[in-house]
Structures are given as structure tokens and as C-alpha cells.
C-alpha positions as CSV (number, residue, x, y, z in Angstrom):
1,M,42.4,-29.0,-25.5
2,E,45.4,-30.6,-27.0
3,T,47.4,-29.0,-29.6
4,A,47.7,-30.8,-33.1
5,P,51.4,-31.9,-33.9
6,N,51.6,-29.4,-37.0
7,E,50.2,-26.5,-34.8
8,T,52.9,-27.1,-32.3
9,V,55.6,-27.2,-34.9
10,R,54.2,-24.3,-36.6
11,S,54.4,-22.3,-33.4
12,Q,58.0,-23.1,-32.8
13,V,59.1,-21.8,-36.3
14,S,61.4,-18.9,-35.7
15,S,63.3,-16.6,-38.1
16,E,66.4,-18.9,-37.7
17,H,64.3,-22.0,-39.0
18,R,62.8,-19.8,-42.1
19,E,66.4,-18.7,-42.8
20,L,67.6,-22.4,-42.8
21,L,64.5,-23.3,-45.1
22,D,65.4,-20.3,-47.4
23,Q,68.9,-21.6,-47.9
24,V,68.1,-25.2,-48.2
25,L,65.1,-24.9,-50.5
26,D,66.6,-21.9,-52.6
27,K,66.6,-22.1,-56.5
28,W,70.1,-23.9,-56.8
29,S,70.6,-25.5,-53.4
30,L,67.7,-27.9,-54.0
31,L,69.2,-29.2,-57.3
32,V,72.7,-29.2,-56.0
33,L,71.4,-31.5,-53.1
34,D,69.5,-33.6,-55.5
35,K,72.5,-34.3,-57.6
36,L,74.7,-35.0,-54.5
37,C,72.3,-37.5,-53.2
38,E,72.9,-39.5,-56.4
39,S,76.6,-39.4,-56.1
40,P,79.7,-37.3,-55.1
41,R,80.6,-34.7,-57.7
42,R,83.3,-32.2,-58.5
43,F,82.5,-28.6,-59.4
44,N,82.4,-28.9,-63.0
45,D,80.5,-32.1,-62.7
46,L,77.8,-30.1,-60.9
47,R,77.9,-27.5,-63.6
48,R,77.3,-29.8,-66.3
49,A,74.5,-31.6,-64.2
50,I,72.8,-28.2,-63.7
51,P,73.7,-26.4,-66.9
52,T,71.6,-23.3,-66.0
53,V,73.5,-22.4,-62.8
54,S,76.2,-19.9,-63.0
55,Q,79.7,-20.4,-61.5
56,K,79.0,-17.7,-59.0
57,S,75.5,-19.1,-57.9
58,L,77.0,-22.7,-57.7
59,T,79.9,-21.6,-55.5
60,T,77.4,-19.5,-53.1
61,S,75.2,-22.5,-53.0
62,L,77.9,-25.0,-52.2
63,R,79.5,-22.7,-49.6
64,R,76.0,-22.1,-47.8
65,L,75.2,-25.9,-47.9
66,E,78.6,-26.7,-46.5
67,R,78.2,-24.1,-43.7
68,N,74.8,-25.8,-42.7
69,G,76.4,-29.2,-42.6
70,M,74.3,-30.5,-45.4
71,I,77.4,-31.5,-47.7
72,E,80.9,-32.1,-47.2
73,R,83.9,-30.6,-49.1
74,V,86.5,-33.3,-49.7
75,V,90.2,-32.5,-50.8
76,I,91.4,-35.5,-53.0
77,N,95.2,-35.8,-53.0
78,T,95.8,-36.0,-56.8
79,R,98.0,-33.9,-59.1
80,P,96.4,-31.4,-59.4
81,I,94.4,-31.5,-56.0
82,A,90.8,-32.1,-56.8
83,I,87.8,-31.1,-54.7
84,E,84.8,-33.4,-54.4
85,Y,81.4,-32.4,-52.8
86,R,79.4,-35.1,-51.1
87,I,76.2,-35.3,-49.4
88,S,76.8,-35.3,-45.5
89,S,74.9,-37.6,-43.2
90,L,72.7,-34.7,-42.2
91,G,72.1,-33.7,-45.8
92,S,71.1,-37.3,-46.7
93,T,68.2,-37.0,-44.3
94,L,66.7,-34.7,-46.9
95,Q,66.7,-37.1,-49.7
96,D,63.2,-38.3,-49.3
97,L,62.0,-34.7,-48.9
98,I,63.7,-33.5,-52.1
99,D,62.5,-36.4,-54.0
100,S,59.0,-35.8,-52.7
101,L,59.2,-32.1,-53.8
102,L,60.5,-32.8,-57.2
103,M,57.9,-35.4,-57.6
104,W,55.2,-32.9,-56.6
105,T,56.4,-30.4,-59.1
106,T,56.3,-33.1,-61.8
107,N,52.8,-34.3,-60.9
108,H,51.4,-30.7,-60.5
109,M,53.3,-28.6,-63.3
110,A,50.3,-28.7,-65.8
111,A,47.8,-27.3,-63.0
112,V,50.4,-24.5,-62.2
113,R,50.9,-23.6,-65.8
114,E,47.0,-23.3,-66.2
115,S,46.9,-21.3,-63.0
116,R,49.5,-19.0,-64.4
117,E,48.0,-18.5,-67.8
118,A,44.5,-17.8,-66.1
119,F,46.2,-15.3,-63.7
120,D,48.1,-13.6,-66.5
121,A,45.0,-13.5,-68.8
122,D,43.1,-11.8,-66.0
123,N,45.7,-9.2,-65.2
124,E,46.7,-8.0,-68.7
């Protein structure tokens, strides 16, 4: 019997795969990637684009994404020196997935809210 492609992929998922997914799909990294897919940005531009992120969380997400090769940190030779973050070629391969995930949340948020309300009402 032949194994379905999804079953083969699932059987190969290791803790390393899960760790990478956790780091790329965490609360802030997904939003950072989304913004950097639009255009390169400096740190404060990202803070303005994602107003709910703290400086510490943004710094952590940027470092993690850079370490994983998803973004590039570029030093711009100006006075004072500026740092710009850009989506890398590897990171840009995530753009369609990010767009799909964000679209899914937009399309299904009402159903999720209803589910939450029903759950909360049953567990009060």
C-alpha cells in the first residue's frame, strides 16, 4: 500500500521542524514577515506598522528570523548608520503561505468568535 504524500511529510516531522515552525509562526514573527514581504523597513518603521509589539519582542523576533535565514539585516552607510530589515530570498518563499494564513483568519474569525463564546458560556 502506497503512503499518501501528507502522511509521508507528517511522519518526517521532527522536533527540529516543530521548533522552526514555532519560531516562524509565533505571535510577532508572522506579522514581522508580513510587513517585510511588503517592503524593507527600519526597526521603528516596524514598530509603527505593528503598534502592539514591544521593543523587546520585536528585537527577539527579528533576531530569531535573521538566525533562521528568513530576513536580512542590512547596515546602511549613512550618518548616523541605519539598519534596515529585508525579507530574504528564503523568507520570500513564505509570502503565499503568510497571505493564506492571514486570509484564513479574516474569513473564519466570526466562526472562531462564536466557538469561543459558546465554549466560555458552557464553562462558566
